[in-house]
N, C-alpha and C positions, 0 to 999 in steps of 0.2 A: 504493500499499500504506499503511496505517495506521502511523504512528510515534508512540510514546508520548512524553510530556514528559520527557525525559532529566534536567531538572534536579532532579526527585525522587530521582533516585539519589545525589544530593549531600547530601541530607538525613542527619543523623548517628542512626544507631539509632532506637528507637522514640521516640514523643513522651513527654517526661518523665513525666507523670502516668499514662500507660499502663504504663511500665516499673514504677512504684510500685505500681500495682494488681496487675501480675503477680507481683511479689515477694511481695506481701502474701498473695495468694491461694494461693500456693506454701506459705506458712508456715502459713497457716490449714488448708490440706489435710492438711499433715503434723502438726498440733497442733490437732485440732479443738476441745480444751478450752480453749485459750488465749482469755482475754477481752481482745480487742484494742481499743484507744482510738485512734481516727483523729484526728490532728492535723496531717495532710499537706495534702491538697486543701482550698482554701479554699471549701468549701461550708457553708452555713448549716444551723443545726439548729432554730431557733426557728419556729414557725408564722407565717403571714401574720397581720398586725395586723386587729382588728375592722373597722376602716374599709374595708380593702381587701376583705375577705370580703363585707362588706355590699353594696359597689359591684359586685362579681362577680355576687353572687346578682340583683341588680336588673337587671345587663346581660343575664344569662342569660334572665330573665323577658321583657326587651324582645324576645329573639331569637325568643320563642315566638309572637309577635303579628304579623300581616302589617303593621300601621300603624307598628311601632317595629323590625321587623326590618331587619338590615344586612347587605348583601353585601360586595363589594369596597370597601375603604376607600382613602384617599388614600395613595400609596406613601410619602410622607413623613411619614404621621402625621396623625391627626384634629386639627383646629385646636384643639379644647378641651384636648387634652393639651400640644400645642405651647405654647399660650398658659399653661398652669399651669406648664410648665418655666420659661418665661421668668420669669414672676412670682416662682416660689419662689426659683430658684436664681441669677437675674441681676439683676433690677429690685430684688430685696430688698436687693442689695449695691451698687446705684447702677450696675450694668453694662448698658450699652446694646445688647441682643441682641434681634433681632427674630425672631418666630415663623417667618418664612420663611429663618431661618438654621438653624433646628433641624430634624433629621431623626431620626424615631423609628425604632429597629431591634429586632431581637430578641435584642441582645446585643453589647456592647461588643467581645468577642474577635472577632466577626464583622467589625465595623466596623474595627478596627486591621488586620485581615487583608485586608479588601476595599479599604480606603482606597488601597492601593498600585496599584491599577488607574488612578488618576490620575497617576501618576508615569510620566515617560520611562523607557524600558529602561536608559537609560545613567545614571540618576540614582545618585549616591553616598550610600550610607545609613550614618548614624551612630547607635549604640545605646549606651545605658549597660551596663556590665558590672559585676555580674550584671544579667541582663536576662531578663524575661517571654519565653518562648521563641517564642510567637507573631509577635513583632516580627521575629525572625531568619528563622524557618522559611517564612514566607509570602514574604518577598523571595529566598530560595533557590529556591522553588518557580517564581518569576518569573524567575529567571536573572540576578539582580543581585548574587550573592555571589561568585562565583569558586569556587575550589576549597576544600576544608577541609584546612588544613595547620597541623600543631602546635597543635591545639586551637582554631583561629579560621579564619574564611572570609577570604580574601585581599582580596576586594574591599569587605569591610564595615569601617568604622571603629568600633574599640571605645573607650569612653570610661570607663576603670576607675573605679569608684566604691566606694570602700574605707573602712576605718575611718580610715585616715592622711588622707584628705581630706573626712571626715565624711559620706561617700557622696554627695557632690555632685561630679560630675565637672568636670574642666577643659574649657573649649571645645576644639574640634579644631583642631590647628596646620594640618592640610592641609585642602583644599577638600572641603566635603561640600553636599549638596543638601538632604537631608532628616534630621531628628534626632528620634528617638523618645525621649520622656520621660516616666516614670510618677512622679507625686508625688500623695499620700503613695505610697511607693515599694513596690512588689512585686518582689523579695522582702524588701528590708532593713528596711522599716518606717520609713525616714526621710522627713522633709519638709523643704521649702524655707523659708527666710526670705523676706519681701518684697524685700531688697535682693539676695539671690540670685538670685531669679526675674528681677528687673529686669536684671540683668546679663546673663542668658541671652538675654531678650528684645532687649537692645540689641545683642548679638551677631549675633543671627538677622537683625534689620533690616538692619544693616552689611552682612552678607555674603549677604543674599537667600537665607536657608536658611528652608525651612519645617519648623516644629515641629508634631509630632504628639504632643499632651499627653494622656496618659491619666490621668484623675482619678477613676477608679471608686472609689476609698476616700475621697472628699472628706468624706463625713458623718462620719468617724472623727476628724477633727482635732479635737484638744481644746486646741491651743495657741491663745490668743485673736489672737496677732499674725499667725499663719500664713496665707497667701494660699489661699483655697478655690478659686479659678479663675486660670488665666493671664490672663483678660481684666481681672482687677484691676490689671493692670499698664499703664500707657499705651503704646500702639503695638502690644499683643499682637494685636489683630484684623488687623494688616496681615501677620502671620507666622505664626499659629498656629490648628491645628484642635484642638478639644477634644472627648474622648469621655468619656461618663459612663454609669453603669449603674444599673439598680435591684436588680441581683442581691444586692449585699452591702448597700446601703443599704436596701431594704425586703424583702429576702429573696425575690426573684424568681429564684433560681438554676433553680427548676423552672418557673418561670412565664414568664421571658423577656421582657424589655423593657430597652431602653437609648436613648441618643440620641448624636447627634454634632452639634456646632456647627461649621458651615463659613461663617465670615463672608463677606459680599459684598466686603470689602475685599480679599480674596485674589485678585488678578489677576496673572498671569504670562504669559510667551510658551510657546507648545507647541513641538513638534518641527518644525513647519513654519513658525516666526516668527509665529504670529498670537497676539493678545493675547486671553487666555481667562479665565473666571471659574470658579474652583474650585467655588464654590456651585452655578452652573449645571451643570458637568460632574458632580458629584455627585447633583444632582437627577435628570440624565438617567440616571446609572447605576443609582440606585434605580428609577426609572420602568421601566427596561428588564429589570432582574434581580430585583425584589423585589415583592411584592404586599401589603406591609404587614402590620404586627402586628395580631393579631385585636383586634376591637372590645372584647370582653369584658376582654382584658388592658389595653387603653389606658384603659378606664373604671377598672379596678383601679389603674393608675399615677396617674391623675388623683386618685384618692382618698388615694394615699399622699402627695401633694403638698398635700392640703387642710391647712388648720390643724389639725383634730384627727387626720387620718392621720399628718401629719409629727410631731406631739408623740407619737404612738403608736410611730412607727418609731424615733425617737430613743431612746425609751426602750429598744427592742431594742438598739440601738447601745450604749448606755451599759452594758447588760448583758455585751455581748461585750467592751467594753473593760475592764470589771472582770475579765473572764476573762484578758485581756491582762496586767493588773496582777498578777494571781496568778501567771502563767507568768513574767513577767519577775522579780519579786521572789522566787519560789521558786528560780529556776534561779540568780540571783545569789547568794542564801544558801547554795546547794549548791556555790559556787565555780567557776560557769561566767561567762564573759565574754558579756555579751547586749547587744543593741542592738535598736531599734525598740520596739513595744508602748505607745508613748505617744500618737502621732498616727496610727496604723494598727493593723489587727488581726493584724499578723504580728510575731513575735519572731524575730530573727536571731542565732543561737547560734554562737559559736566553739566548734569542736569540738575535744576533746583528740586530740593526733596529727595532725590536719590533713587526714584523709582522711574526706571527708564521707559516701561511699557505705558505707565501713566503720562509721561511727558510726551511720548509718542503720540497719544490719544489727544492730548490738548494741542499738539501742533496741528494735527489732521482737523479737529473739530473747530478750533478757534482761528488757526492761520490758513487752513486749507493747504498744508505742507506735508509730505511725507517723507520721514527719515527711517533710519533703522534703529531699534532700541539696542543699546549695548548688552543687555541681558541675554539677547539672542546669540550672542559670541562667548558665553561662559560667565562663571561666577565674577571674574574680576571686570567683566563688562558691565555689570549691574551698576547704576548710577552714571552711566554715559550714554550718548546717543551719536551716530554716525551720520555724517552729510556727506554727499558727493558732490564733485565739482563738475559733474557731466551734463547738468542742465544747460539750457541755452543761456547766452549772456543775459537777455532780457528777463528770462524767468528767474535767474539767480538774483538779479538786481530786485526784482518784485518781492520775492521771497523775504530777502533781507529788510526790505522796507516794510513789509508785513509785521516781522518781528520787532523791528525797531519801534514802529508806530505802536504797537500792542504793548510793549514795555514801558512806553512813555506815559501810558494811560494811568 
């Protein structure tokens, strides 16, 4: 008789952003006249840049002719895109990453969820708190979490990242096997200094901990001294997998393209005592379960990484970061305590009263603004609210005017 995966029953409530959508829909239904400004889910609003559109049109035309038509592509991505990624994101910074260490996918969210298929069932997982929910939920689904008790899973190690420690968690005191890190951070907007990242890498090497480093927001770093890749730190290729995304960098949230770097230096013992390469394991997983990102999309991503395309997408990034500056400044002027918004498109707002869902409801009902309650990111997120800089400039300004005027009453 079929038996379902019981670990799904350990998941807590609905997925955070589904709950936000449900509450927003209920309010819209009851108040159809309300002009709602959405600053919750980190979805982009600016169109794809001209270089990307031109490349997509050209690729579509190629698909219309027998001599240039493409069927199944390489599961790990076309060589032209993997080479463009290496050239733009790594060799330009003096980082020796090879094309055969790059794996193209349809989203960083998928990669950070699927990567745990490489972990043994008894791996101890450590996550920052607050945390992007996918890191936790996918390990719950796989049976590594234990029960949910007093707001946390008993087998997951939580590393509080709070205002008191500058949103940079202390390293675990107990044994862990895998550590999920996200910088620039979602949701707090914090980033790391080179020395902070160096100490984390040294800890991982000394303790044989695998780091999953999510740098989906790398393009938003404005501070010159901040590291853009964990591989800028000596030894990181011995302990870290890095995930990146075209979603926020190039506006591909509806187009879908990302990549993960799995260095060949990542060699560990498996559950049978064999010495195995995570690079080879990930390639096998991709070849078995994935048919590759569409050729048209990969040509678009290649164009985004070209000199002209990259110049264009950085112009869009600058536009979003101006939104972040407006939000951060406006909220501070209105008397709020705010973080982030300097090297990331997220602003982390300390809410009055400390109840993040209550403040979410107040923003929605009083100001007709949707943001993301910090409690949805974990225990250390309670008392905060995340706002994104991805709304249009006009809506960003209008939202801040509503809050400023409301606070003045």
